C-alpha positions as CSV (number, residue, x, y, z in Angstrom):
1,X,-47.4,-30.5,64.5
2,X,-50.2,-27.9,64.6
3,X,-49.2,-26.7,68.1
4,X,-45.6,-26.2,66.9
5,X,-46.5,-23.4,64.5
6,X,-44.4,-20.3,65.1
7,X,-41.9,-22.2,67.3
8,X,-38.4,-23.7,66.9
9,X,-38.1,-27.5,66.9
10,X,-34.9,-29.6,67.1
11,X,-34.9,-32.3,64.4
12,X,-32.5,-34.9,63.1
13,X,-31.1,-34.8,59.6
14,X,-32.2,-38.0,57.9
15,X,-31.4,-37.5,54.2
16,X,-29.5,-34.8,52.2
17,X,-30.7,-34.4,48.6
18,X,-29.8,-31.9,45.9
19,X,-32.8,-29.6,46.4
20,X,-34.0,-30.6,49.8
21,X,-33.1,-32.0,53.2
22,X,-35.3,-34.6,54.9
23,X,-35.6,-34.3,58.7
24,X,-37.0,-36.8,61.1
25,X,-39.3,-35.6,63.8
26,X,-40.6,-38.3,66.1
27,X,-40.8,-40.8,63.3
28,X,-42.3,-38.3,60.8
29,X,-40.4,-37.2,57.7
30,X,-40.5,-33.4,57.1
31,X,-38.9,-31.5,54.3
32,X,-36.7,-28.4,54.3
33,X,-36.6,-27.1,50.7
34,X,-33.6,-25.4,49.1
35,X,-35.4,-22.1,49.2
36,X,-35.5,-22.1,53.0
37,X,-32.0,-23.3,53.6
38,X,-29.4,-21.0,55.1
39,X,-26.4,-20.8,52.7
40,X,-24.0,-21.3,55.6
41,X,-25.7,-24.5,56.8
42,X,-23.9,-27.9,56.6
43,X,-26.4,-30.8,56.6
44,X,-24.9,-34.1,57.8
45,X,-27.2,-37.2,58.3
46,X,-27.6,-37.9,62.0
47,X,-26.9,-34.4,63.2
48,X,-29.6,-32.4,65.1
49,X,-30.6,-28.8,64.1
50,X,-33.1,-26.3,65.1
51,X,-35.7,-25.3,62.5
52,X,-38.4,-22.6,62.6
53,X,-41.9,-24.0,61.9
54,X,-43.4,-21.1,60.0
55,X,-46.7,-22.7,59.1
56,X,-48.7,-25.9,59.4
57,X,-51.4,-26.4,56.8
58,X,-53.9,-29.3,57.0
59,X,-54.8,-30.6,53.5
60,X,-57.7,-33.0,53.6
61,X,-56.3,-35.1,50.8
62,X,-52.5,-35.1,51.4
63,X,-52.5,-34.6,55.2
64,X,-50.5,-31.9,57.1
65,X,-48.0,-29.8,55.2
66,X,-45.3,-28.3,57.4
67,X,-43.4,-25.2,56.2
68,X,-39.9,-25.2,57.8
69,X,-37.2,-22.5,57.6
70,X,-33.6,-22.0,58.4
71,X,-33.6,-18.5,56.7
72,X,-36.4,-16.8,58.6
73,X,-35.4,-14.1,61.0
74,X,-37.9,-15.6,63.5
75,X,-35.5,-18.6,63.8
76,X,-33.0,-16.2,65.5
77,X,-35.7,-14.6,67.7
78,X,-36.9,-18.0,68.9
79,X,-33.4,-19.3,69.6
80,X,-32.7,-16.2,71.8
81,X,-36.0,-16.8,73.6
82,X,-35.0,-20.4,74.4
83,X,-31.7,-19.2,75.7
84,X,-32.6,-15.9,77.4
85,X,-34.8,-16.1,80.5
86,X,-35.2,-12.3,80.5
87,X,-36.9,-12.4,77.1
88,X,-39.3,-15.2,78.3
89,X,-40.1,-13.2,81.5
90,X,-40.7,-10.0,79.5
91,X,-37.9,-8.1,81.3
92,X,-36.2,-7.6,77.9
93,X,-37.9,-7.3,74.6
94,X,-36.7,-7.4,71.0
95,X,-37.6,-4.1,69.4
96,X,-36.5,-4.9,65.9
97,X,-34.5,-7.5,64.0
98,X,-33.1,-7.7,60.5
99,X,-31.3,-10.6,59.0
100,X,-29.3,-11.5,55.9
101,X,-29.2,-15.3,56.3
102,X,-25.7,-16.8,56.6
103,X,-24.1,-13.3,56.7
104,X,-25.4,-11.2,59.6
105,X,-28.3,-10.5,62.0
106,X,-28.8,-7.2,63.8
107,X,-31.1,-7.0,66.8
108,X,-32.3,-4.0,68.8
109,X,-33.3,-4.9,72.4
110,X,-34.8,-2.8,75.2
111,X,-35.9,-3.0,78.8
112,X,-38.1,-0.9,81.1
113,X,-35.8,-1.8,84.0
114,X,-33.0,0.7,84.1
115,X,-30.9,-1.8,86.1
116,X,-31.0,-4.3,83.2
117,X,-28.5,-4.3,80.3
118,X,-30.7,-5.8,77.6
119,X,-27.8,-6.5,75.1
120,X,-25.8,-8.1,78.0
121,X,-28.8,-10.5,78.7
122,X,-28.8,-11.8,75.1
123,X,-25.0,-12.0,75.0
124,X,-24.9,-13.9,78.3
125,X,-22.1,-14.6,80.8
126,X,-18.8,-14.6,78.9
127,X,-20.8,-14.4,75.7
128,X,-22.1,-18.0,76.1
129,X,-25.7,-17.3,75.1
130,X,-24.9,-15.6,71.8
131,X,-22.1,-18.0,71.0
132,X,-24.5,-21.0,71.2
133,X,-26.7,-19.3,68.6
134,X,-23.8,-18.3,66.3
135,X,-22.7,-21.9,66.4
136,X,-26.2,-23.1,65.6
137,X,-26.2,-20.8,62.6
138,X,-22.7,-22.0,61.5
139,X,-20.9,-18.7,62.2
140,X,-23.4,-16.1,61.1
141,X,-22.5,-12.8,62.7
142,X,-24.9,-11.3,65.3
143,X,-24.9,-7.6,66.4
144,X,-26.9,-6.9,69.5
145,X,-27.7,-3.2,70.1
146,X,-29.3,-1.5,73.1
147,X,-32.3,0.7,72.2
148,X,-32.2,4.4,72.7
149,X,-34.8,7.2,72.1
150,X,-32.0,9.3,70.6
151,X,-32.6,8.6,66.9
152,X,-29.2,9.7,65.7
153,X,-27.4,7.6,68.3
154,X,-29.6,4.6,67.3
155,X,-28.4,5.0,63.7
156,X,-24.8,5.2,64.8
157,X,-25.3,1.9,66.8
158,X,-27.0,0.2,63.8
159,X,-24.1,1.1,61.5
160,X,-21.4,-0.4,63.7
161,X,-18.6,-1.6,63.1
162,X,-18.4,1.6,61.0
163,X,-18.2,5.1,62.5
164,X,-20.2,7.9,61.0
165,X,-19.5,11.6,61.4
166,X,-22.9,13.1,60.8
167,X,-26.5,11.9,60.5
168,X,-29.5,13.6,58.9
169,X,-32.9,11.9,59.2
170,X,-35.6,12.8,56.6
171,X,-38.9,11.4,58.0
172,X,-40.9,12.5,55.0
173,X,-38.8,10.7,52.5
174,X,-37.9,7.9,54.9
175,X,-34.2,8.4,54.2
176,X,-31.2,8.6,56.5
177,X,-28.2,10.5,55.1
178,X,-25.0,9.5,56.9
179,X,-21.6,11.2,56.4
180,X,-18.4,9.2,56.7
181,X,-14.7,9.7,56.6
182,X,-13.0,7.8,53.7
183,X,-11.3,5.3,56.0
184,X,-14.7,4.3,57.6
185,X,-16.5,3.9,54.3
186,X,-15.9,0.1,53.8
187,X,-16.8,-0.7,57.5
188,X,-20.1,1.2,57.3
189,X,-21.1,-0.4,54.0
190,X,-19.9,-3.9,54.8
191,X,-19.0,-6.4,52.0
192,X,-21.3,-5.7,49.0
193,X,-23.3,-3.2,51.1
194,X,-24.5,-5.8,53.6
195,X,-23.9,-3.8,56.8
196,X,-25.7,-0.7,55.5
197,X,-28.6,-2.7,54.0
198,X,-29.2,-4.7,57.2
199,X,-29.0,-1.5,59.3
200,X,-31.6,0.1,56.9
201,X,-33.9,-2.9,57.2
202,X,-33.5,-2.8,61.0
203,X,-34.4,0.9,61.3
204,X,-37.0,0.9,58.6
205,X,-35.2,3.6,56.5
206,X,-33.2,3.8,53.3
207,X,-29.7,4.8,54.2
208,X,-27.5,6.8,51.8
209,X,-23.9,7.4,52.5
210,X,-21.8,10.5,51.6
211,X,-18.1,11.3,52.2
212,X,-17.1,14.4,54.1
213,X,-16.2,15.9,50.7
214,X,-19.9,15.5,49.7
215,X,-19.3,12.5,47.3
216,X,-22.1,9.8,47.3
217,X,-20.8,6.4,48.2
218,X,-21.9,3.3,46.3
219,X,-21.9,-0.1,47.8
220,X,-20.0,-1.5,44.8
221,X,-17.0,0.6,45.9
222,X,-16.3,-2.0,48.6
223,X,-13.9,-4.5,47.2
224,X,-14.6,-8.1,48.0
225,X,-11.9,-9.5,50.3
């Protein structure tokens, strides 16, 4: 297993227990604890799933200990690498990724080749590449954004599906202040603030939201659907 560290491995579900799932890998039993399970996952004995091998520790008394995850954002990165030749070749690179497991992942991609559409490469013909990964993650939403050196435009892209009117970036305080119309508030925030929080994580800033009237917007204002 040592050579599998920091890779994605396809395994078969052997046993589903209350706080863990037992997988079979070439006759070896490996454990996925509750803490590393994606809340959207459905584990059915016999089915195959991809898991991220975060770490392999060799313990002289108990033998190898494998740390598996379905929550790690690296799982999404590796799934795209399997599926996107342009990533493998280095034509396209993932600049940043942020994930709220089971809810949404946002990815910024770039390419030095001006003829290449990096987001289009990850999405694939008729959306096939990204659809395979969404299915593997049981319907987790994935936003793929093309990188731009225009910081404000990058913020706008990161906050999609919401539309912002104005953006102010404070480098010293590491805060982005975005201004929105009332009707765009819920889309920019996302349910329970998920969209704005993932976007902030993606960009490495804290994002605060204000209405055009100057009123600060709180994520709790978004009513659960």
